[in-house]
C-alpha positions in Angstrom: 10.1 -22.2 -7.9 6.4 -23.1 -7.8 5.9 -22.1 -4.2 7.8 -20.6 -1.3 8.4 -21.9 2.3 7.7 -18.4 3.5 4.1 -18.6 2.5 2.9 -21.3 4.8 0.6 -21.4 7.8 0.4 -23.9 10.7 -1.5 -27.1 10.0 -4.2 -28.2 12.6 -2.6 -30.6 15.1 -5.8 -32.5 16.0 -7.4 -34.9 13.6 -9.7 -37.8 14.5 -10.8 -40.7 12.4 -13.3 -43.5 12.3 -13.2 -47.1 11.0 -13.8 -48.1 7.3 -17.3 -48.2 6.1 -18.7 -51.7 6.7 -20.6 -52.0 3.4 -17.9 -50.8 1.0 -14.6 -51.3 2.7 -13.8 -47.7 2.0 -11.5 -45.5 4.1 -13.8 -43.0 5.8 -13.1 -40.3 8.3 -15.1 -38.1 10.7 -14.4 -35.5 13.2 -15.3 -35.5 16.9 -17.1 -32.3 17.6 -15.3 -32.0 21.0 -11.9 -32.1 19.3 -12.8 -30.2 16.1 -10.3 -27.7 14.9 -11.6 -24.6 13.0 -9.3 -24.0 10.1 -9.5 -22.8 6.5 -9.2 -25.8 4.2 -6.2 -25.5 2.0 -4.7 -27.6 -0.9 -2.1 -30.1 0.7 0.1 -29.6 -2.4 0.3 -25.9 -3.1 -1.5 -24.4 0.0 -4.1 -22.5 -2.0 -7.4 -21.8 -0.3 -9.1 -21.5 -3.7 -11.0 -24.8 -3.5 -14.1 -26.1 -5.1 -16.2 -29.0 -3.6 -16.8 -31.5 -6.5 -18.8 -34.1 -4.5 -19.7 -35.2 -1.0 -20.5 -38.5 0.6 -21.0 -39.3 4.3 -18.5 -36.9 5.9 -16.0 -36.9 3.1 -15.6 -34.2 0.5 -13.8 -34.3 -2.8 -12.1 -30.9 -3.2 -10.5 -29.5 -6.3 -7.7 -26.9 -6.1 -8.3 -24.1 -8.5 -4.6 -23.3 -8.6 -2.7 -26.5 -9.2 -5.6 -28.6 -10.4 -5.3 -31.6 -8.0 -8.4 -33.2 -6.5 -8.1 -34.6 -3.0 -10.3 -36.1 -0.3 -11.0 -34.2 2.9 -10.4 -35.0 5.7 -7.5 -37.3 5.1 -7.2 -40.6 7.0 -4.4 -41.2 9.5 -1.3 -43.1 8.5 -2.2 -46.0 10.8 -5.7 -46.3 9.3 -4.2 -46.2 5.8 -1.6 -48.9 6.6 -4.3 -51.1 8.1 -6.5 -50.7 5.0 -3.8 -52.1 2.8 -2.4 -54.7 5.2 -5.8 -56.4 4.9 -5.8 -56.2 1.1 -7.5 -52.9 0.6 -10.6 -53.0 -1.7 -9.3 -56.2 -3.5 -9.8 -59.7 -2.1 -7.2 -62.4 -2.6 -9.5 -64.2 -5.1 -9.5 -61.1 -7.3 -5.7 -60.5 -7.4 -5.3 -62.1 -10.8 -8.0 -59.9 -12.4 -7.3 -56.7 -10.6 -3.5 -56.6 -10.6 -2.6 -58.7 -13.6 -5.1 -59.4 -16.4 -6.8 -56.0 -16.5 -3.5 -54.1 -16.1 -1.7 -55.8 -19.0 -2.4 -53.0 -21.6 -1.0 -50.3 -19.4 1.9 -52.2 -17.8 3.2 -53.4 -21.2 3.5 -49.8 -22.3 5.5 -48.9 -19.2 7.8 -52.0 -19.7 8.4 -51.0 -23.3 9.3 -47.4 -22.2 11.8 -48.5 -19.6 13.4 -51.0 -21.9 13.8 -48.2 -24.6 15.9 -46.3 -22.1 17.7 -49.0 -20.1 18.1 -52.7 -20.8 19.5 -53.7 -17.4 20.0 -52.3 -13.9 18.3 -52.1 -10.5 14.6 -51.3 -10.3 12.3 -50.8 -7.4 8.5 -50.9 -7.8 6.7 -49.2 -4.9 3.3 -50.8 -4.3 4.3 -53.8 -6.4 1.1 -55.8 -5.6 1.6 -59.3 -6.9 4.8 -58.5 -8.8 3.3 -58.9 -12.2 5.0 -55.9 -13.6 8.4 -56.7 -12.2 8.2 -60.3 -13.4 7.3 -59.1 -16.9 10.2 -56.6 -17.0 12.8 -59.0 -15.6 11.8 -61.7 -18.2 14.7 -62.3 -20.6 16.6 -59.3 -19.2 19.2 -58.4 -16.7 17.2 -56.4 -14.2 17.7 -56.8 -10.5 14.0 -56.3 -9.5 12.7 -55.5 -6.0 9.4 -54.4 -4.7 7.8 -52.7 -1.7 4.2 -53.6 -0.8 2.0 -52.9 2.2 -0.4 -55.8 1.6 1.0 -59.1 3.0 -1.2 -61.3 0.8 -0.1 -59.5 -2.4 3.5 -59.5 -1.3 3.2 -63.3 -0.8 2.1 -63.7 -4.4 5.0 -61.6 -5.7 7.5 -63.7 -3.7 6.1 -66.8 -5.3 7.0 -65.3 -8.6 10.6 -64.9 -7.5 10.5 -61.2 -6.7 12.3 -59.8 -3.6 9.6 -57.9 -1.7 9.8 -55.8 1.4 6.4 -55.8 3.3 6.0 -52.2 4.6 6.7 -48.7 3.2 9.8 -47.5 1.5 11.4 -45.9 4.6 11.1 -49.1 6.6 13.0 -51.0 3.9 16.0 -48.8 4.7 17.6 -48.9 1.3 21.0 -47.3 0.8 21.4 -43.9 -0.9 21.6 -44.1 -4.7 20.5 -47.7 -4.9 18.2 -47.8 -7.9 18.5 -47.0 -11.6 14.7 -46.9 -12.0 11.9 -46.5 -9.4 8.3 -47.0 -10.5 5.1 -46.2 -8.6 2.3 -47.7 -10.8 -1.3 -47.0 -10.0 -0.3 -46.3 -6.4 1.0 -42.7 -6.0 -2.4 -41.3 -5.1 -2.3 -43.3 -1.9 0.6 -41.3 -0.4 -0.9 -39.0 2.2 2.3 -36.9 2.3 3.6 -37.1 -1.3 6.4 -34.6 -0.7 7.9 -36.7 2.0 7.6 -39.9 -0.1 9.3 -38.2 -3.1 12.1 -37.0 -0.9 12.8 -40.7 0.1 12.5 -41.9 -3.5 15.0 -39.2 -4.5 17.4 -40.3 -1.8 17.5 -43.9 -3.1 17.4 -43.1 -6.8 20.8 -42.9 -8.6 21.9 -39.5 -9.9 21.4 -40.7 -13.5 18.3 -42.7 -12.8 14.6 -41.9 -13.3 11.3 -42.1 -11.5 8.2 -43.3 -13.4 4.7 -42.6 -12.0 1.6 -44.1 -13.7 -1.7 -42.5 -12.7 -5.3 -42.2 -13.8 -6.2 -38.8 -15.2 -8.2 -36.9 -12.5 -10.8 -35.6 -15.0 -11.5 -39.1 -16.3 -12.1 -40.4 -12.8 -14.6 -37.6 -12.1 -16.6 -37.6 -15.3 -16.8 -41.3 -15.7 -18.9 -41.3 -12.5 -21.5 -38.8 -13.8 -24.9 -40.4 -14.2 -25.1 -41.0 -18.0 -21.4 -41.9 -18.6 -21.2 -44.0 -15.5 -24.0 -46.3 -16.7 -22.4 -46.6 -20.1 -18.8 -47.2 -19.0 -19.2 -48.7 -15.5 -22.7 -50.2 -15.5 -23.3 -48.5 -12.2 -23.9 -45.0 -10.7 -21.9 -45.5 -7.5 -20.5 -42.0 -6.6 -16.7 -41.7 -6.8 -16.2 -41.3 -3.0 -18.0 -44.6 -2.5 -16.3 -46.5 -5.2 -12.7 -45.4 -4.8 -10.2 -45.3 -1.9 -7.8 -42.8 -3.6 -6.6 -39.9 -1.5 -5.5 -37.7 -4.5 -6.6 -37.4 -8.1 -3.8 -35.9 -10.2 -3.5 -34.1 -13.4 -0.3 -33.8 -15.5 0.0 -30.2 -14.3 -0.4 -30.9 -10.6 1.9 -33.9 -10.5 4.5 -32.0 -12.6 4.5 -29.0 -10.2 4.8 -31.3 -7.2 7.8 -33.2 -8.8 9.6 -30.0 -9.7 9.2 -28.6 -6.2 10.6 -31.8 -4.7 13.8 -31.8 -6.6 12.9 -33.6 -9.8 12.9 -32.6 -13.4 10.1 -33.9 -15.6 11.4 -35.6 -18.7 8.2 -36.7 -20.4 4.5 -37.0 -19.9 2.5 -39.3 -22.2 -1.0 -40.7 -22.3 -1.6 -44.4 -21.5 -4.6 -46.6 -22.4 -7.2 -47.6 -19.9 -7.1 -50.9 -18.0 -8.7 -53.8 -19.7 -12.5 -53.8 -18.9 -15.0 -56.5 -18.2 -17.4 -56.9 -21.2 -16.6 -56.6 -24.9 -18.6 -53.4 -25.5 -17.3 -51.7 -22.4 -13.7 -52.7 -23.2 -14.1 -51.5 -26.8 -15.4 -48.1 -25.7 -12.4 -47.6 -23.4 -10.0 -48.8 -26.0 -11.4 -46.4 -28.5 -11.2 -43.5 -26.0 -7.5 -44.4 -25.4 -6.7 -44.5 -29.2 -8.4 -41.1 -29.8 -6.6 -39.6 -26.9 -3.3 -40.9 -28.1 -3.9 -39.6 -31.6 -4.9 -36.1 -30.5 -1.9 -35.9 -28.2 0.4 -36.8 -31.1 -1.2 -34.4 -33.6 -1.2 -31.5 -31.1 2.5 -32.2 -30.1 1.4 -32.9 -26.6 -0.8 -29.8 -26.0 -4.1 -31.8 -26.0 -4.3 -34.4 -23.2 -7.5 -36.4 -22.6 -6.3 -39.4 -20.5 -7.5 -41.9 -19.6 -4.2 -42.6 -17.8 -0.8 -41.1 -18.1 2.9 -41.8 -17.4 5.2 -39.1 -16.0 8.9 -39.7 -15.9 11.3 -37.5 -14.0 15.0 -37.4 -13.2 16.8 -35.8 -10.2 17.8 -32.2 -10.0 18.5 -31.4 -6.4 17.8 -33.3 -3.2 15.7 -31.3 -0.7 17.3 -31.1 2.7 15.8 -33.4 5.3 14.9 -30.4 7.5 13.1 -28.8 4.5 11.0 -31.9 4.0 10.2 -32.1 7.6 8.9 -28.5 7.6 6.8 -29.2 4.5 5.2 -32.2 6.2 4.2 -30.2 9.3 2.7 -27.0 7.8 0.3 -25.9 5.1 1.5 -23.7 2.3 -0.3 -20.5 1.4 -0.4 -19.1 -2.1 1.9 -16.2 -2.9 -0.9 -14.4 -4.7 -4.6 -15.0 -4.9 -4.6 -14.2 -8.6 -2.4 -17.2 -9.5 -4.1 -20.2 -11.1 
């Protein structure tokens, strides 16, 4: 087992938050000095206090856990603030839905579609954070999939419904799906928004069939960080806006950190494979990202999976055991402390 429930300390009970930044639409948080809680920062996934601050902006910090490798934003926004952020569309306006959720996502989503079809040609599938339903519509095309989605953004869900997708507006729990409902559950470019990933994985495990699988598609944390360094950022992004200003992600995962999390939550990782970058604006910029993706894929194959360079990745996992509801509740209310300070 990656970590033990016996090595956990109490999480601070008081957190305060402020509204999104007016200029960027970002989720931003700040503490009230009269309600401040003095506590040693710890990794929300593994509980290690061996953290490194990668960057800072305003009152936010991007922390990296030296043990499991995950990067995360501190302090974290409240669930209410997070829900409000997406109910109003997040950082994407309605006019940009086609570009952001469909056109530029096609290279990545087509790979995910092909992988799922290689394993199952029909069944029930749930896409959590389905946005406009582009992925589900493509998968269901000329196949026998019963496709459903969950989406926090009402405008995006409306677009998905116009494509014929059954979408629940809200989170997965509020949808109240029955146990063992789905053959496949996907969380594509959205898992990093879950403030309590263990709790979310417990719910996904409950509604996933025993022989089903969960597919998470994520940007590689290292790519997200170094592409915002001064020289590379100008070349690949045409701007030098710091990561904490340009992104609303709560977590930045590596294959190692997300694998450890899945295994601790009752899943067994079946495969991890690199994926290409999203389609970019501008021929040169898109060519650079495509070349990066091809080189990464080649090195991954030649090294039998030991060399991984991103820029995105797909991790697929099946169920092993279901954590008890009481166990998940405990995990959500306390921090975990490392068994040994020498582990990495």
